[in-house]
N, C-alpha and C positions, 0 to 999 in steps of 0.2 A: 924268197919265192913268193910270199904273199904281199910283199910291199908294205909291211908294217913298219912305221917309223921307230927308230931306236929308243925314243923316249916313251914308248907305249909297250905294255906287256900283254901277252896272250894269256887269257884266263881259261878259255874253253874253245874247243874245236869240234864241230859236229860233222862227221863224214856223211856225204850224201851220194847215193849211187845204187847200182843194182848188184846184188851179191853174185859171186861165181857159182854158188851152189845153194840149195835150200836144205838146211839141216832139219832133222826131226824135231818136233815140238817137245819142249821140256815139260815134265809134270808140274802141275800148278800146286802151290802151297795152299793148305786149307785156309778158308776165310778167317777162322778164329785166330790164326797166327798173324794175319795181316791187319786186322781191324779190331779196335777195342772201343768200349763204351764207357765214358766218364772215368777213364783211368787206364793205365797200362796193364793192370792185372785182372781186368774184367773183359773177357772176350765178348764181342757183340753177338747177341742171339737173334738171328733173323733167318727167314727163308725167302728164296726167290721164287 
């Protein structure tokens, strides 16, 4: 379908297009869960 030669492998495929519907936004995780400062066990303390 994509014309990829047999001696090549597909690692990643990114779909591009317009969605059929627009789902509701998911709740965001707290910043302290996503970011750390100088190690994994120290949540980053900052304000926006």
